[in-house]
C-alpha positions in Angstrom: 63.3 109.1 132.3 61.9 110.9 129.4 59.3 113.8 130.5 57.9 116.4 128.0 56.0 119.3 129.8 53.8 121.5 128.4 53.1 126.3 129.2 51.5 128.7 127.5 47.8 127.7 127.1 44.7 129.4 127.9 41.9 131.4 126.0 41.6 134.1 123.2 39.3 135.5 121.1 39.1 134.3 117.2 42.2 136.1 116.1 44.1 135.8 118.5 47.6 134.8 119.8 48.9 131.7 121.6 52.4 130.9 122.5 53.0 126.8 123.5 56.6 125.8 125.1 57.7 122.2 125.8 60.3 121.4 127.9 61.9 118.2 127.6 64.3 115.9 130.1 65.7 112.3 128.9 65.5 113.3 125.8 68.0 114.2 123.8 66.9 115.6 120.7 70.1 115.6 118.0 71.2 116.0 114.7 69.4 112.3 113.4 67.5 112.8 110.5 64.5 111.0 111.8 64.7 113.0 115.1 61.7 114.3 116.1 58.9 116.5 118.2 55.6 117.3 117.2 52.7 118.8 118.7 49.4 117.1 118.7 45.8 118.2 120.0 42.4 116.4 120.6 39.6 117.4 120.9 36.9 116.5 123.2 35.1 113.7 121.7 38.1 113.3 119.3 40.6 111.4 118.0 43.9 113.0 119.1 45.4 114.3 115.4 49.0 115.9 114.5 49.4 119.6 114.2 53.0 120.1 113.5 57.1 118.9 113.6 59.8 119.0 113.5 62.7 117.0 113.2 66.4 116.7 111.8 67.1 119.0 114.3 65.1 121.5 113.1 65.9 121.1 109.6 62.7 120.0 108.0 59.2 121.0 109.7 55.7 119.8 108.8 52.2 121.0 109.4 48.5 119.9 109.1 46.4 121.4 105.9 44.2 123.5 109.2 47.0 125.2 110.5 49.5 125.9 107.6 50.3 129.9 107.4 49.4 130.2 110.9 51.5 128.0 113.2 54.9 128.3 113.6 57.1 125.3 115.0 60.6 126.0 116.5 63.0 124.6 118.2 66.1 125.5 120.4 66.4 124.4 123.9 62.7 124.1 124.0 59.4 123.4 121.8 57.5 126.0 120.9 54.0 126.5 119.4 53.8 130.3 117.1 49.6 130.2 117.2 48.7 133.4 115.2 44.9 134.1 113.9 43.7 131.7 116.1 40.5 129.7 115.4 37.0 128.3 117.4 38.1 125.5 115.6 41.8 125.2 117.0 39.6 125.0 120.9 41.8 121.5 122.2 43.8 119.8 124.3 47.4 120.4 122.8 50.2 118.1 123.4 54.0 118.0 122.8 55.3 114.8 122.4 58.8 112.9 121.1 60.1 109.7 119.6 62.7 108.8 116.9 61.8 107.7 113.5 63.9 105.5 111.5 63.6 108.2 108.5 63.4 111.6 108.1 59.8 112.2 106.6 58.8 113.4 103.4 57.7 116.9 102.2 54.1 116.8 103.1 53.8 114.3 105.9 52.0 114.6 108.8 52.5 113.9 112.4 50.9 110.7 113.4 51.1 109.2 116.8 52.6 105.8 116.5 55.4 107.3 115.7 55.8 108.8 119.1 56.3 107.6 122.4 56.8 110.3 124.3 54.0 112.8 125.6 53.8 115.5 128.0 50.4 115.7 130.1 48.7 118.9 127.9 47.9 122.7 127.8 44.8 123.5 127.1 43.6 125.7 123.9 40.9 127.4 123.9 39.2 130.0 121.0 36.1 132.0 121.8 34.5 133.6 119.1 
């Protein structure tokens, strides 16, 4: 039974920072190239979108364009998302996810929900202007 648990969400003003963490149990983040963990977010009335992912035991990272240069994904025993220079449009529920793809994604790939079967319950991030 894979379980993912996020923490670290909260309310900040624009320009502030937050660090999200995700603890995984029952999931082995192996050195297999297609083994990936990621962060997704969903704002009210919008579809869940990929924010960042790390694959191949941290060897490759991926970001959606809107967070490049502001967010950093990393992993050791946990998965992290360091979010700097937050903007009101970053307000959403943030989810941790894990999955095993057939191959390591190409450079420039944006994580997509259909490749991640395991999900946490989410942590809310609210950024005020």
